[in-house]
N, CA and C atoms of all chains as a GROMACS GRO file, in nm:
protein
  633
    1MET      N    1   9.292  10.273  11.250
    1MET     CA    2   9.386  10.351  11.167
    1MET      C    3   9.310  10.472  11.065
    2ILE      N    4   9.182  10.456  11.047
    2ILE     CA    5   9.137  10.532  10.977
    2ILE      C    6   9.110  10.664  11.065
    3LYS      N    7   9.046  10.609  11.154
    3LYS     CA    8   9.019  10.737  11.274
    3LYS      C    9   9.128  10.818  11.297
    4LEU      N   10   9.265  10.751  11.330
    4LEU     CA   11   9.379  10.802  11.349
    4LEU      C   12   9.428  10.939  11.214
    5PHE      N   13   9.375  10.896  11.100
    5PHE     CA   14   9.425  10.971  10.999
    5PHE      C   15   9.416  11.112  11.003
    6PRO      N   16   9.292  11.174  11.024
    6PRO     CA   17   9.264  11.301  11.036
    6PRO      C   18   9.370  11.375  11.138
    7TRP      N   19   9.395  11.318  11.264
    7TRP     CA   20   9.500  11.385  11.342
    7TRP      C   21   9.625  11.386  11.292
    8ARG      N   22   9.683  11.286  11.196
    8ARG     CA   23   9.793  11.308  11.146
    8ARG      C   24   9.794  11.421  11.062
    9TRP      N   25   9.686  11.426  10.974
    9TRP     CA   26   9.682  11.532  10.882
    9TRP      C   27   9.696  11.660  10.947
   10SER      N   28   9.609  11.696  11.066
   10SER     CA   29   9.600  11.802  11.118
   10SER      C   30   9.778  11.842  11.183
   11ALA      N   31   9.808  11.719  11.250
   11ALA     CA   32   9.956  11.751  11.292
   11ALA      C   33  10.054  11.826  11.177
   12LEU      N   34  10.024  11.746  11.045
   12LEU     CA   35  10.119  11.804  10.956
   12LEU      C   36  10.098  11.947  10.922
   13VAL      N   37   9.955  12.004  10.930
   13VAL     CA   38   9.924  12.130  10.921
   13VAL      C   39   9.975  12.193  11.003
   14LEU      N   40   9.966  12.174  11.126
   14LEU     CA   41  10.038  12.270  11.257
   14LEU      C   42  10.156  12.279  11.232
   15ALA      N   43  10.232  12.160  11.188
   15ALA     CA   44  10.391  12.183  11.160
   15ALA      C   45  10.414  12.276  11.065
   16GLY      N   46  10.312  12.293  10.970
   16GLY     CA   47  10.363  12.398  10.838
   16GLY      C   48  10.328  12.532  10.907
   17LEU      N   49  10.218  12.543  10.996
   17LEU     CA   50  10.188  12.667  11.044
   17LEU      C   51  10.305  12.722  11.124
   18MET      N   52  10.392  12.623  11.210
   18MET     CA   53  10.490  12.680  11.279
   18MET      C   54  10.601  12.725  11.196
   19LEU      N   55  10.604  12.679  11.047
   19LEU     CA   56  10.708  12.707  10.959
   19LEU      C   57  10.705  12.846  10.920
   20VAL      N   58  10.553  12.913  10.915
   20VAL     CA   59  10.510  13.003  10.844
   20VAL      C   60  10.589  13.138  10.904
   21PRO      N   61  10.572  13.164  11.006
   21PRO     CA   62  10.603  13.308  11.076
   21PRO      C   63  10.777  13.294  11.021
   22VAL      N   64  10.849  13.204  11.026
   22VAL     CA   65  11.006  13.197  10.998
   22VAL      C   66  11.015  13.280  10.850
   23ALA      N   67  10.924  13.233  10.749
   23ALA     CA   68  10.944  13.259  10.628
   23ALA      C   69  10.892  13.391  10.574
   24ALA      N   70  10.779  13.457  10.688
   24ALA     CA   71  10.707  13.560  10.632
   24ALA      C   72  10.787  13.713  10.634
   25PRO      N   73  10.790  13.792  10.737
   25PRO     CA   74  10.842  13.914  10.710
   25PRO      C   75  10.980  13.928  10.725
   26ALA      N   76  11.034  13.991  10.646
   26ALA     CA   77  11.172  14.033  10.617
   26ALA      C   78  11.182  14.155  10.668
   27ALA      N   79  11.271  14.163  10.785
   27ALA     CA   80  11.250  14.282  10.887
   27ALA      C   81  11.318  14.391  10.832
   28ASP      N   82  11.435  14.371  10.741
   28ASP     CA   83  11.507  14.452  10.670
   28ASP      C   84  11.534  14.447  10.535
   29LEU      N   85  11.542  14.565  10.472
   29LEU     CA   86  11.570  14.551  10.320
   29LEU      C   87  11.710  14.522  10.278
   30GLU      N   88  11.733  14.457  10.185
   30GLU     CA   89  11.870  14.440  10.154
   30GLU      C   90  11.941  14.569  10.075
   31ILE      N   91  12.053  14.596  10.154
   31ILE     CA   92  12.120  14.708  10.114
   31ILE      C   93  12.282  14.686  10.102
   32ASN      N   94  12.288  14.554  10.116
   32ASN     CA   95  12.456  14.553  10.104
   32ASN      C   96  12.486  14.488  10.000
   33THR      N   97  12.482  14.539   9.882
   33THR     CA   98  12.522  14.451   9.767
   33THR      C   99  12.616  14.526   9.700
   34PRO      N  100  12.736  14.462   9.611
   34PRO     CA  101  12.855  14.555   9.545
   34PRO      C  102  12.782  14.669   9.472
   35ALA      N  103  12.670  14.677   9.392
   35ALA     CA  104  12.647  14.763   9.342
   35ALA      C  105  12.576  14.869   9.418
   36ILE      N  106  12.521  14.860   9.527
   36ILE     CA  107  12.453  14.966   9.622
   36ILE      C  108  12.594  15.005   9.709
   37ASN      N  109  12.662  14.939   9.738
   37ASN     CA  110  12.782  15.000   9.812
   37ASN      C  111  12.872  15.100   9.706
   38ALA      N  112  12.890  15.037   9.580
   38ALA     CA  113  12.976  15.134   9.487
   38ALA      C  114  12.912  15.260   9.477
   39ILE      N  115  12.780  15.284   9.460
   39ILE     CA  116  12.715  15.410   9.450
   39ILE      C  117  12.720  15.486   9.552
   40LYS      N  118  12.693  15.399   9.683
   40LYS     CA  119  12.711  15.480   9.826
   40LYS      C  120  12.853  15.542   9.838
   41SER      N  121  12.918  15.483   9.781
   41SER     CA  122  13.067  15.561   9.822
   41SER      C  123  13.071  15.659   9.722
   42SER      N  124  13.049  15.646   9.599
   42SER     CA  125  13.079  15.755   9.510
   42SER      C  126  12.984  15.866   9.562
   43MET      N  127  12.867  15.853   9.616
   43MET     CA  128  12.779  15.971   9.661
   43MET      C  129  12.852  16.031   9.797
   44GLN      N  130  12.909  15.934   9.872
   44GLN     CA  131  12.990  15.982   9.999
   44GLN      C  132  13.101  16.093   9.974
   45GLN      N  133  13.178  16.032   9.861
   45GLN     CA  134  13.276  16.132   9.788
   45GLN      C  135  13.262  16.277   9.758
   46ARG      N  136  13.144  16.258   9.685
   46ARG     CA  137  13.094  16.364   9.626
   46ARG      C  138  13.021  16.469   9.705
   47HIS      N  139  12.968  16.418   9.833
   47HIS     CA  140  12.873  16.495   9.937
   47HIS      C  141  12.982  16.598   9.980
   48ALA      N  142  13.136  16.589   9.992
   48ALA     CA  143  13.228  16.683  10.053
   48ALA      C  144  13.227  16.824   9.950
   49GLN      N  145  13.216  16.780   9.835
   49GLN     CA  146  13.199  16.879   9.731
   49GLN      C  147  13.050  16.980   9.720
   50LEU      N  148  12.945  16.886   9.742
   50LEU     CA  149  12.820  16.925   9.731
   50LEU      C  150  12.785  16.998   9.869
   51ALA      N  151  12.827  16.965   9.978
   51ALA     CA  152  12.783  17.024  10.101
   51ALA      C  153  12.790  17.160  10.119
   52PRO      N  154  12.888  17.234  10.064
   52PRO     CA  155  12.901  17.390  10.089
   52PRO      C  156  12.766  17.451   9.996
   53HIS      N  157  12.759  17.376   9.875
   53HIS     CA  158  12.644  17.462   9.793
   53HIS      C  159  12.485  17.425   9.855
   54TYR      N  160  12.488  17.312   9.971
   54TYR     CA  161  12.361  17.261  10.025
   54TYR      C  162  12.357  17.419  10.108
   55GLY      N  163  12.462  17.432  10.173
   55GLY     CA  164  12.443  17.529  10.273
   55GLY      C  165  12.440  17.668  10.222
   56SER      N  166  12.465  17.720  10.097
   56SER     CA  167  12.479  17.842  10.033
   56SER      C  168  12.332  17.858   9.982
   57GLY      N  169  12.256  17.757   9.951
   57GLY     CA  170  12.138  17.755   9.874
   57GLY      C  171  12.154  17.742   9.741
   58ALA      N  172  12.272  17.731   9.699
   58ALA     CA  173  12.276  17.706   9.520
   58ALA      C  174  12.219  17.572   9.483
   59VAL      N  175  12.226  17.484   9.576
   59VAL     CA  176  12.169  17.344   9.557
   59VAL      C  177  12.060  17.324   9.677
   60GLY      N  178  11.960  17.249   9.616
   60GLY     CA  179  11.845  17.212   9.686
   60GLY      C  180  11.804  17.083   9.686
   61LEU      N  181  11.747  16.999   9.806
   61LEU     CA  182  11.682  16.882   9.782
   61LEU      C  183  11.533  16.887   9.721
   62THR      N  184  11.534  16.813   9.617
   62THR     CA  185  11.392  16.818   9.559
   62THR      C  186  11.289  16.732   9.625
   63ARG      N  187  11.160  16.724   9.590
   63ARG     CA  188  11.070  16.673   9.645
   63ARG      C  189  11.076  16.532   9.623
   64ASP      N  190  11.139  16.486   9.495
   64ASP     CA  191  11.144  16.338   9.437
   64ASP      C  192  11.252  16.305   9.443
   65GLY      N  193  11.333  16.344   9.560
   65GLY     CA  194  11.451  16.232   9.590
   65GLY      C  195  11.572  16.259   9.497
   66MET      N  196  11.562  16.379   9.452
   66MET     CA  197  11.692  16.422   9.356
   66MET      C  198  11.750  16.563   9.428
   67VAL      N  199  11.854  16.605   9.368
   67VAL     CA  200  11.905  16.740   9.389
   67VAL      C  201  11.869  16.849   9.272
   68ALA      N  202  11.875  16.980   9.268
   68ALA     CA  203  11.858  17.069   9.162
   68ALA      C  204  11.928  17.165   9.200
   69VAL      N  205  11.998  17.264   9.097
   69VAL     CA  206  12.052  17.382   9.124
   69VAL      C  207  11.928  17.481   9.148
   70ARG      N  208  11.926  17.544   9.256
   70ARG     CA  209  11.813  17.630   9.308
   70ARG      C  210  11.860  17.787   9.268
   71ASP      N  211  11.986  17.800   9.306
   71ASP     CA  212  11.991  17.957   9.312
   71ASP      C  213  12.145  17.957   9.244
   72ALA      N  214  12.173  17.969   9.125
   72ALA     CA  215  12.307  17.967   9.038
   72ALA      C  216  12.373  18.089   9.097
   73ASN      N  217  12.297  18.189   9.127
   73ASN     CA  218  12.384  18.314   9.175
   73ASN      C  219  12.471  18.316   9.282
   74GLN      N  220  12.454  18.221   9.360
   74GLN     CA  221  12.528  18.185   9.466
   74GLN      C  222  12.662  18.124   9.443
   75VAL      N  223  12.655  18.075   9.318
   75VAL     CA  224  12.802  18.006   9.292
   75VAL      C  225  12.877  18.112   9.181
   76ALA      N  226  13.035  18.143   9.218
   76ALA     CA  227  13.082  18.230   9.123
   76ALA      C  228  13.064  18.167   8.990
   77LEU      N  229  13.065  18.237   8.882
   77LEU     CA  230  13.035  18.225   8.751
   77LEU      C  231  13.130  18.110   8.687
   78PRO      N  232  13.258  18.133   8.712
   78PRO     CA  233  13.364  18.008   8.659
   78PRO      C  234  13.365  17.860   8.744
   79LYS      N  235  13.260  17.874   8.857
   79LYS     CA  236  13.237  17.734   8.899
   79LYS      C  237  13.115  17.689   8.856
   80ARG      N  238  13.003  17.752   8.793
   80ARG     CA  239  12.898  17.703   8.771
   80ARG      C  240  12.882  17.557   8.693
   81ALA      N  241  12.979  17.543   8.601
   81ALA     CA  242  12.959  17.447   8.531
   81ALA      C  243  13.005  17.300   8.620
   82ALA      N  244  13.079  17.346   8.700
   82ALA     CA  245  13.125  17.216   8.778
   82ALA      C  246  13.011  17.194   8.869
   83VAL      N  247  12.936  17.275   8.935
   83VAL     CA  248  12.834  17.258   9.025
   83VAL      C  249  12.709  17.187   8.925
   84ASN      N  250  12.697  17.226   8.821
   84ASN     CA  251  12.583  17.158   8.719
   84ASN      C  252  12.639  17.016   8.718
   85GLY      N  253  12.761  16.996   8.699
   85GLY     CA  254  12.812  16.857   8.670
   85GLY      C  255  12.786  16.791   8.801
   86LEU      N  256  12.805  16.841   8.907
   86LEU     CA  257  12.779  16.765   9.034
   86LEU      C  258  12.672  16.718   9.060
   87VAL      N  259  12.570  16.824   9.056
   87VAL     CA  260  12.439  16.743   9.023
   87VAL      C  261  12.358  16.685   8.944
   88ALA      N  262  12.418  16.656   8.828
   88ALA     CA  263  12.421  16.577   8.728
   88ALA      C  264  12.441  16.450   8.789
   89ALA      N  265  12.593  16.439   8.834
   89ALA     CA  266  12.633  16.296   8.861
   89ALA      C  267  12.543  16.264   8.985
   90GLU      N  268  12.521  16.347   9.070
   90GLU     CA  269  12.441  16.298   9.212
   90GLU      C  270  12.308  16.242   9.187
   91ASN      N  271  12.250  16.308   9.060
   91ASN     CA  272  12.139  16.246   9.046
   91ASN      C  273  12.119  16.126   8.970
   92GLN      N  274  12.214  16.109   8.888
   92GLN     CA  275  12.262  15.990   8.818
   92GLN      C  276  12.289  15.871   8.935
   93ASP      N  277  12.347  15.897   9.015
   93ASP     CA  278  12.376  15.810   9.116
   93ASP      C  279  12.281  15.772   9.215
   94ARG      N  280  12.163  15.866   9.246
   94ARG     CA  281  12.039  15.863   9.318
   94ARG      C  282  11.936  15.776   9.229
   95VAL      N  283  11.937  15.771   9.121
   95VAL     CA  284  11.836  15.711   9.037
   95VAL      C  285  11.882  15.546   9.028
   96ALA      N  286  12.018  15.553   9.017
   96ALA     CA  287  12.077  15.417   9.019
   96ALA      C  288  12.051  15.316   9.181
   97LEU      N  289  12.073  15.426   9.260
   97LEU     CA  290  12.062  15.353   9.410
   97LEU      C  291  11.907  15.295   9.434
   98TYR      N  292  11.819  15.403   9.384
   98TYR     CA  293  11.676  15.351   9.419
   98TYR      C  294  11.657  15.236   9.352
   99ARG      N  295  11.700  15.216   9.209
   99ARG     CA  296  11.678  15.103   9.143
   99ARG      C  297  11.750  15.008   9.171
  100GLU      N  298  11.858  14.992   9.212
  100GLU     CA  299  11.949  14.871   9.284
  100GLU      C  300  11.881  14.844   9.386
  101ILE      N  301  11.818  14.923   9.476
  101ILE     CA  302  11.752  14.866   9.602
  101ILE      C  303  11.626  14.791   9.585
  102ALA      N  304  11.546  14.845   9.486
  102ALA     CA  305  11.463  14.789   9.443
  102ALA      C  306  11.478  14.648   9.402
  103ARG      N  307  11.594  14.631   9.317
  103ARG     CA  308  11.622  14.519   9.241
  103ARG      C  309  11.682  14.414   9.330
  104ALA      N  310  11.754  14.451   9.430
  104ALA     CA  311  11.840  14.369   9.518
  104ALA      C  312  11.746  14.289   9.611
  105ASN      N  313  11.615  14.368   9.627
  105ASN     CA  314  11.516  14.317   9.703
  105ASN      C  315  11.388  14.226   9.599
  106GLY      N  316  11.429  14.214   9.484
  106GLY     CA  317  11.334  14.123   9.422
  106GLY      C  318  11.231  14.190   9.375
  107HIS      N  319  11.206  14.318   9.391
  107HIS     CA  320  11.077  14.387   9.350
  107HIS      C  321  11.134  14.510   9.263
  108PRO      N  322  11.145  14.517   9.144
  108PRO     CA  323  11.182  14.621   9.084
  108PRO      C  324  11.069  14.735   9.082
  109GLU      N  325  10.961  14.692   9.072
  109GLU     CA  326  10.826  14.761   9.100
  109GLU      C  327  10.852  14.870   9.221
  110TRP      N  328  10.922  14.837   9.329
  110TRP     CA  329  10.930  14.915   9.419
  110TRP      C  330  10.998  15.052   9.409
  111GLU      N  331  11.064  15.053   9.304
  111GLU     CA  332  11.153  15.179   9.287
  111GLU      C  333  11.095  15.322   9.311
  112ALA      N  334  10.980  15.338   9.273
  112ALA     CA  335  10.886  15.451   9.307
  112ALA      C  336  10.866  15.477   9.433
  113GLU      N  337  10.850  15.384   9.501
  113GLU     CA  338  10.818  15.397   9.654
  113GLU      C  339  10.943  15.414   9.737
  114ILE      N  340  11.047  15.369   9.694
  114ILE     CA  341  11.184  15.370   9.750
  114ILE      C  342  11.237  15.511   9.731
  115ARG      N  343  11.225  15.545   9.634
  115ARG     CA  344  11.256  15.705   9.600
  115ARG      C  345  11.156  15.814   9.653
  116ASN      N  346  11.038  15.771   9.691
  116ASN     CA  347  10.936  15.840   9.787
  116ASN      C  348  11.002  15.853   9.940
  117THR      N  349  11.030  15.723   9.993
  117THR     CA  350  11.088  15.707  10.092
  117THR      C  351  11.206  15.791  10.134
  118PHE      N  352  11.314  15.787  10.056
  118PHE     CA  353  11.441  15.841  10.030
  118PHE      C  354  11.399  15.996  10.030
  119ALA      N  355  11.320  16.054   9.948
  119ALA     CA  356  11.299  16.200   9.942
  119ALA      C  357  11.266  16.265  10.084
  120GLN      N  358  11.156  16.198  10.138
  120GLN     CA  359  11.127  16.239  10.263
  120GLN      C  360  11.251  16.221  10.352
  121ARG      N  361  11.327  16.130  10.374
  121ARG     CA  362  11.437  16.103  10.443
  121ARG      C  363  11.539  16.197  10.446
  122TRP      N  364  11.589  16.216  10.311
  122TRP     CA  365  11.694  16.333  10.260
  122TRP      C  366  11.645  16.476  10.311
  123ILE      N  367  11.526  16.506  10.323
  123ILE     CA  368  11.487  16.636  10.380
  123ILE      C  369  11.496  16.625  10.527
  124ASP      N  370  11.402  16.532  10.587
  124ASP     CA  371  11.408  16.537  10.718
  124ASP      C  372  11.529  16.513  10.806
  125ARG      N  373  11.648  16.467  10.723
  125ARG     CA  374  11.757  16.455  10.792
  125ARG      C  375  11.897  16.564  10.743
  126ALA      N  376  11.823  16.660  10.650
  126ALA     CA  377  11.906  16.771  10.613
  126ALA      C  378  11.933  16.858  10.739
  127GLN      N  379  12.047  16.931  10.701
  127GLN     CA  380  12.093  17.044  10.792
  127GLN      C  381  11.991  17.183  10.799
  128ALA      N  382  12.012  17.218  10.915
  128ALA     CA  383  11.932  17.361  10.924
  128ALA      C  384  12.015  17.442  10.834
  129GLY      N  385  11.923  17.544  10.757
  129GLY     CA  386  11.961  17.607  10.655
  129GLY      C  387  11.980  17.573  10.520
  130TRP      N  388  11.959  17.436  10.507
  130TRP     CA  389  11.959  17.393  10.363
  130TRP      C  390  11.833  17.418  10.293
  131TRP      N  391  11.822  17.410  10.174
  131TRP     CA  392  11.698  17.420  10.108
  131TRP      C  393  11.623  17.313  10.047
  132TYR      N  394  11.508  17.294  10.057
  132TYR     CA  395  11.408  17.162  10.019
  132TYR      C  396  11.285  17.207   9.944
  133GLN      N  397  11.240  17.139   9.847
  133GLN     CA  398  11.119  17.154   9.810
  133GLN      C  399  10.989  17.094   9.892
  134ASN      N  400  10.890  17.181   9.938
  134ASN     CA  401  10.788  17.116  10.019
  134ASN      C  402  10.704  17.065   9.933
  135PRO      N  403  10.597  16.984   9.979
  135PRO     CA  404  10.506  16.882   9.885
  135PRO      C  405  10.447  16.939   9.777
  136ALA      N  406  10.454  17.079   9.764
  136ALA     CA  407  10.383  17.172   9.665
  136ALA      C  408  10.485  17.194   9.547
  137GLY      N  409  10.637  17.177   9.576
  137GLY     CA  410  10.730  17.198   9.497
  137GLY      C  411  10.789  17.331   9.524
  138ALA      N  412  10.748  17.432   9.616
  138ALA     CA  413  10.807  17.544   9.625
  138ALA      C  414  10.937  17.497   9.751
  139TRP      N  415  11.025  17.603   9.706
  139TRP     CA  416  11.181  17.602   9.772
  139TRP      C  417  11.140  17.621   9.906
  140THR      N  418  11.204  17.566  10.016
  140THR     CA  419  11.189  17.614  10.140
  140THR      C  420  11.308  17.592  10.230
  141LYS      N  421  11.331  17.683  10.320
  141LYS     CA  422  11.451  17.669  10.380
  141LYS      C  423  11.430  17.608  10.520
  142LYS      N  424  11.540  17.535  10.547
  142LYS     CA  425  11.516  17.443  10.676
  142LYS      C  426  11.527  17.502  10.789
  143MET      N  427   8.193  11.451  11.324
  143MET     CA  428   8.142  11.558  11.282
  143MET      C  429   8.214  11.678  11.348
  144ARG      N  430   8.271  11.649  11.449
  144ARG     CA  431   8.346  11.732  11.515
  144ARG      C  432   8.490  11.754  11.475
  145LEU      N  433   8.540  11.611  11.434
  145LEU     CA  434   8.673  11.606  11.410
  145LEU      C  435   8.660  11.667  11.230
  146LYS      N  436   8.557  11.670  11.180
  146LYS     CA  437   8.539  11.729  11.048
  146LYS      C  438   8.582  11.895  11.066
  147ASN      N  439   8.495  11.933  11.168
  147ASN     CA  440   8.502  12.079  11.148
  147ASN      C  441   8.648  12.112  11.212
  148LEU      N  442   8.717  12.067  11.290
  148LEU     CA  443   8.834  12.081  11.327
  148LEU      C  444   8.929  12.092  11.212
  149ARG      N  445   8.936  11.983  11.140
  149ARG     CA  446   8.996  11.948  10.997
  149ARG      C  447   8.990  12.095  10.927
  150MET      N  448   8.870  12.136  10.906
  150MET     CA  449   8.851  12.249  10.817
  150MET      C  450   8.906  12.395  10.871
  151ALA      N  451   8.881  12.394  11.044
  151ALA     CA  452   8.926  12.512  11.080
  151ALA      C  453   9.071  12.514  11.087
  152VAL      N  454   9.141  12.384  11.100
  152VAL     CA  455   9.301  12.390  11.079
  152VAL      C  456   9.348  12.438  10.944
  153GLY      N  457   9.265  12.373  10.842
  153GLY     CA  458   9.284  12.392  10.681
  153GLY      C  459   9.285  12.521  10.666
  154GLY      N  460   9.147  12.599  10.718
  154GLY     CA  461   9.144  12.722  10.695
  154GLY      C  462   9.252  12.826  10.724
  155ALA      N  463   9.299  12.792  10.882
  155ALA     CA  464   9.392  12.869  10.919
  155ALA      C  465   9.530  12.877  10.847
  156ALA      N  466   9.561  12.745  10.815
  156ALA     CA  467   9.660  12.742  10.704
  156ALA      C  468   9.670  12.809  10.600
  157LEU      N  469   9.550  12.806  10.535
  157LEU     CA  470   9.534  12.895  10.426
  157LEU      C  471   9.549  13.034  10.441
  158LEU      N  472   9.494  13.073  10.533
  158LEU     CA  473   9.489  13.235  10.595
  158LEU      C  474   9.643  13.252  10.596
  159SER      N  475   9.714  13.199  10.645
  159SER     CA  476   9.863  13.223  10.704
  159SER      C  477   9.927  13.240  10.566
  160ILE      N  478   9.932  13.138  10.478
  160ILE     CA  479   9.984  13.140  10.356
  160ILE      C  480   9.943  13.248  10.272
  161ALA      N  481   9.804  13.296  10.285
  161ALA     CA  482   9.781  13.442  10.208
  161ALA      C  483   9.834  13.535  10.269
  162GLY      N  484   9.849  13.521  10.412
  162GLY     CA  485   9.909  13.656  10.467
  162GLY      C  486  10.057  13.677  10.423
  163CYS      N  487  10.139  13.570  10.399
  163CYS     CA  488  10.270  13.542  10.356
  163CYS      C  489  10.288  13.645  10.218
  164VAL      N  490  10.189  13.575  10.155
  164VAL     CA  491  10.197  13.642  10.004
  164VAL      C  492  10.162  13.814  10.022
  165THR      N  493  10.050  13.848  10.110
  165THR     CA  494  10.033  13.976  10.106
  165THR      C  495  10.151  14.061  10.146
  166ILE      N  496  10.234  14.013  10.269
  166ILE     CA  497  10.324  14.104  10.344
  166ILE      C  498  10.442  14.095  10.231
  167ASN      N  499  10.456  14.001  10.117
  167ASN     CA  500  10.579  14.016  10.050
  167ASN      C  501  10.531  14.098   9.928
  168ILE      N  502  10.402  14.114   9.882
  168ILE     CA  503  10.357  14.204   9.786
  168ILE      C  504  10.371  14.348   9.825
  169TYR      N  505  10.323  14.385   9.937
  169TYR     CA  506  10.302  14.522   9.964
  169TYR      C  507  10.449  14.581  10.029
  170PHE      N  508  10.442  14.684   9.980
  170PHE     CA  509  10.578  14.766  10.004
  170PHE      C  510  10.615  14.780  10.166
  171PRO      N  511  10.733  14.725  10.189
  171PRO     CA  512  10.763  14.744  10.345
  171PRO      C  513  10.829  14.894  10.396
  172ALA      N  514  10.697  14.968  10.395
  172ALA     CA  515  10.720  15.102  10.409
  172ALA      C  516  10.860  15.127  10.523
  173ALA      N  517  10.811  15.052  10.642
  173ALA     CA  518  10.900  15.073  10.767
  173ALA      C  519  11.045  15.001  10.740
  174ALA      N  520  11.061  14.918  10.680
  174ALA     CA  521  11.209  14.860  10.645
  174ALA      C  522  11.270  14.944  10.553
  175ALA      N  523  11.204  15.025  10.449
  175ALA     CA  524  11.234  15.115  10.350
  175ALA      C  525  11.305  15.232  10.426
  176GLU      N  526  11.215  15.278  10.521
  176GLU     CA  527  11.262  15.391  10.593
  176GLU      C  528  11.397  15.354  10.664
  177LYS      N  529  11.404  15.252  10.730
  177LYS     CA  530  11.517  15.200  10.798
  177LYS      C  531  11.657  15.209  10.700
  178ALA      N  532  11.625  15.146  10.595
  178ALA     CA  533  11.720  15.138  10.495
  178ALA      C  534  11.799  15.284  10.462
  179ALA      N  535  11.694  15.369  10.418
  179ALA     CA  536  11.711  15.510  10.348
  179ALA      C  537  11.771  15.557  10.443
  180ASP      N  538  11.750  15.564  10.593
  180ASP     CA  539  11.819  15.616  10.717
  180ASP      C  540  11.959  15.574  10.724
  181ARG      N  541  11.981  15.440  10.717
  181ARG     CA  542  12.106  15.378  10.728
  181ARG      C  543  12.190  15.445  10.598
  182ILE      N  544  12.154  15.443  10.485
  182ILE     CA  545  12.241  15.479  10.369
  182ILE      C  546  12.280  15.654  10.374
  183ILE      N  547  12.160  15.730  10.418
  183ILE     CA  548  12.171  15.857  10.434
  183ILE      C  549  12.296  15.900  10.524
  184GLU      N  550  12.283  15.830  10.635
  184GLU     CA  551  12.370  15.853  10.736
  184GLU      C  552  12.512  15.852  10.693
  185GLU      N  553  12.524  15.719  10.593
  185GLU     CA  554  12.652  15.690  10.548
  185GLU      C  555  12.708  15.805  10.456
  186VAL      N  556  12.612  15.820  10.354
  186VAL     CA  557  12.675  15.929  10.240
  186VAL      C  558  12.692  16.079  10.306
  187TRP      N  559  12.615  16.119  10.416
  187TRP     CA  560  12.639  16.238  10.478
  187TRP      C  561  12.718  16.235  10.584
  188GLN      N  562  12.791  16.139  10.610
  188GLN     CA  563  12.862  16.127  10.737
  188GLN      C  564  12.977  16.198  10.755
  189GLY      N  565  13.047  16.227  10.633
  189GLY     CA  566  13.166  16.327  10.617
  189GLY      C  567  13.138  16.455  10.642
  190GLN      N  568  13.003  16.503  10.649
  190GLN     CA  569  12.997  16.647  10.646
  190GLN      C  570  13.037  16.713  10.768
  191PRO      N  571  13.121  16.828  10.752
  191PRO     CA  572  13.164  16.908  10.863
  191PRO      C  573  13.064  16.961  10.927
  192GLY      N  574  13.092  16.975  11.074
  192GLY     CA  575  13.010  17.033  11.177
  192GLY      C  576  12.906  16.922  11.218
  193GLU      N  577  12.780  16.974  11.264
  193GLU     CA  578  12.705  16.872  11.296
  193GLU      C  579  12.667  16.790  11.200
  194ILE      N  580  12.616  16.644  11.242
  194ILE     CA  581  12.571  16.532  11.159
  194ILE      C  582  12.401  16.548  11.167
  195ARG      N  583  12.375  16.558  11.306
  195ARG     CA  584  12.242  16.537  11.338
  195ARG      C  585  12.167  16.675  11.346
  196PRO      N  586  12.057  16.688  11.284
  196PRO     CA  587  11.991  16.838  11.272
  196PRO      C  588  11.952  16.888  11.392
  197LYS      N  589  11.918  16.762  11.503
  197LYS     CA  590  11.882  16.802  11.628
  197LYS      C  591  11.954  16.829  11.709
  198ALA      N  592  12.111  16.842  11.687
  198ALA     CA  593  12.233  16.813  11.791
  198ALA      C  594  12.208  16.946  11.904
  199ALA      N  595  12.266  16.915  11.995
  199ALA     CA  596  12.256  17.050  12.059
  199ALA      C  597  12.325  17.154  12.044
  200PRO      N  598  12.300  17.285  12.072
  200PRO     CA  599  12.389  17.406  12.036
  200PRO      C  600  12.514  17.414  12.085
  201GLU      N  601  12.624  17.478  11.981
  201GLU     CA  602  12.722  17.464  12.044
  201GLU      C  603  12.766  17.557  12.164
  202PRO      N  604  12.861  17.476  12.257
  202PRO     CA  605  12.899  17.543  12.344
  202PRO      C  606  12.960  17.678  12.349
  203GLU      N  607  12.955  17.768  12.432
  203GLU     CA  608  13.019  17.906  12.390
  203GLU      C  609  13.158  17.884  12.392
  204GLY      N  610  13.219  17.967  12.305
  204GLY     CA  611  13.358  17.965  12.271
  204GLY      C  612  13.384  17.885  12.176
  205ALA      N  613  13.318  17.779  12.139
  205ALA     CA  614  13.345  17.674  12.033
  205ALA      C  615  13.334  17.772  11.914
  206PRO      N  616  13.416  17.706  11.803
  206PRO     CA  617  13.404  17.788  11.655
  206PRO      C  618  13.279  17.777  11.595
  207ALA      N  619  13.229  17.917  11.531
  207ALA     CA  620  13.086  17.932  11.533
  207ALA      C  621  13.067  17.865  11.393
  208GLN      N  622  12.961  17.805  11.375
  208GLN     CA  623  12.933  17.726  11.259
  208GLN      C  624  12.847  17.846  11.159
  209PRO      N  625  12.925  17.852  11.029
  209PRO     CA  626  12.842  17.933  10.943
  209PRO      C  627  12.688  17.902  10.938
  210LYS      N  628  12.610  17.957  11.006
  210LYS     CA  629  12.464  17.937  10.957
  210LYS      C  630  12.384  18.069  10.897
  211GLN      N  631  12.275  18.000  10.833
  211GLN     CA  632  12.236  18.095  10.739
  211GLN      C  633  12.071  18.138  10.795
   0.00000   0.00000   0.00000
């Protein structure tokens, strides 16, 4: 019995090892929460209004995952306040989106890295003709 | 003696595995984040007129011209 004991112990450890891979890497980030979905649909609706301004170069994608008024001259004077409002609202949603994704995954400290990931992907997926900030911060046309 | 070594080896492997799990959870999952970003961006930008993918094939002749700059 005493001689058998170590084998039992080992078997227990081996069984534990089999469980480890199941618990280890989460393949996907959680992005399906009520808060994230609400922000997403708000951004989706706003995009219809923002898209022409991306196209004209009035608004561009910044290197830190936000949007900014790049060239206000592309917008007729009476509409400028509205564009500023759109940009401010969009940025508010984007900050909230990055924070919510980090929080939904139990790592609020990931917010900055999530923002950086998004910054890169917004630019990568932007349409030809849109403006974005390159890593040095200079406005560049895609 | 051999049994003791085996026990130590198995125990060491178990400890390493547990340490591995902790490591995976602490470090930022860059690939998963990229995938999540792509899914969200696709949804937010899906309603845009004209092309959705920047690498889409050029419009066939006769199709309404896209205002491009």
